[in-house]
N, C-alpha and C positions, 0 to 999 in steps of 0.2 A: 565902487561902480554897481557891484552888485546891488545894494539898497537902492540905488537910483533907478535900477531897471525893473524891480521890485514895484516902486513906485508909479513908475511909466505904467506899469501892467495893471495898476489899483486905477488908474486915470481911464484906462482902454476898458477894463472891466466895469468902470460905472457908465462910460459912454455908451459900450454894448446893452448896457441896461436900461438907459435912458430911451435909447432906440427902440428896441425890445419892446418895451413898456409904452411906447408912445404908438407903435405898431397895432400891441392888442386894443389900445384902448380907440384908436380911430376905426379897426375891425369891428370892436363893439358899438360904434356909433355908426358907421354906413351900413351894417348888415340891416339891422332896423328901419332904416330909410327904406331901403331896397325892398322890404316884406310890407312896409307903410304904402308906398307908390303900386305896387303889386296888386295888393286886396284891399287897400282903403280908396285908393285915387283911381284903381284900376287899367293903370297906366304904368307898367313897369320901368322904371330906371334901368338902363343896361350897364352901365359902369360899376355898380355898388360889388357884383360878385368878382368880376376879375381883377378889382383894386384891391380887395378882400384876399385873393388868392397872393396878389403879390406881395401884399404886406405879412403875409404868413408866411412866404417864403423868406423873408427878412428876418422875421420873429424867430424862423426855425434855426437857422444857420446862428446867428448870433446867441441864442440861446444854449445852442448845443455847446458853443465856445465857453460861455459863462459856466453852464453847467460841469463842463471838464476841468475849467479852473477850479471850482468850487468842490472838485470829487463828490458831483452830485450824478452824475452822468451813470448808466448801467455797467457794470464792474463787476469781473469775477475775481475777488481777493481771496477765495477758498485756500488755494496752493501757496499763495506768498506768506499769507498771515501763518500757515504752518512753518514757513521755514524761517531761519534766523541767520544774520551776518552775510557773508558773501554769497550764499545762496539766492538771499533776500533781495539784497542790490543787485546781483546778476538779472533776476527776473524782472525786477523795475526798471533797468536799464531796457531789457528787452521790450518790455511792455510799452515803455514811452517811445523807443527806436521805431515801434509799429504804429503808433500813434502819429509820431512825427510824418511816417511813410504816409499816411492816410491824410493827416493835413497838406503835405507836399503835393500829392497825386491830387487834391481837390485844388488846390493853388494854381498848378501847372496846367492840368488841363479844363480847369473851369476858365483861366484867363484866355485858354487857345477857343472856348465856347464861346466867351464874350466877343473875342477877336471876329469869329466865323459869322457871329449873326448880330453884330453891331448894326449892319445897315439895314436890316430888315425893321419893319414896325408890325406892333400888334394890333391885329383887327378892331379892338374894342378901344384901346388909345392908339391912333394914328401917328401922334407925334413924339411917341415912346418906342424906344429901342427895344428889341428882342434881346440884344445883349446885355442891355441895361437890367432886364428882370432876371438874367442867369449871374449878375455880380455879385449877390452875396454867396456865389458858390466857392469861388476864390478868395474872396474877404474873409468868409468863416475859415477856409484853409490856413488864411496866412495870419488870422488872428489866434486860431488853436494853436499853429507852428510857435506862434509868440509864447505863448503860454505852456508850450511842452517845454520850450527853452527855460522859461521860468522854473519848470518842477524840477529839470536837471540839473540846474545852477543851484538851488537852494537846497538841491536832494530832496525835497518832499515827495519821495515815492510811495504809492499807497497810504497818501496822508487820508487820515479820516475828515469827514466834513467837518468846518468849523460850525460852530453852537448857532452861531448868526446864520449863518446859511441854512441848516436844518430848520431852524426855527421859521424862518421865512417861508420855506416852502412846506412846512405843516401847518401853518397858521394860514395857508391861500387857499 
């Protein structure tokens, strides 16, 4: 059962990477279009900047979950690394409980925000819901919570980033 859960989290991890990567590529393509239309055509397009902001929101929340799973997030591990045995495990569980609290907070209140604003429209995109623009908050919280469960279940507390993850970040 544990192996199946880890396998599902690997699939979710890859899915998040693909979506976050696609967001980054699309942002990279539409911002120059906005610059081109403003300075070359002298007729600025109104949609590239707000579209880039919406894509950046998706990119940010999905990337945060990815970085958490790969232990690439900002973390202070000085105290836990000085501990050993039960003390280190207790601190690990405390840290993960705090992380789970933050993830569930994002999920719960982000869902409420999405529900409250779902029927409002964005001025720059009248057919697009404000609630849909807030959707990355609860989804990011849910995905992070699933990754926290994985860490707790596999006892990967204070895991070092794997070499593949570190090499991907250092070469980008």
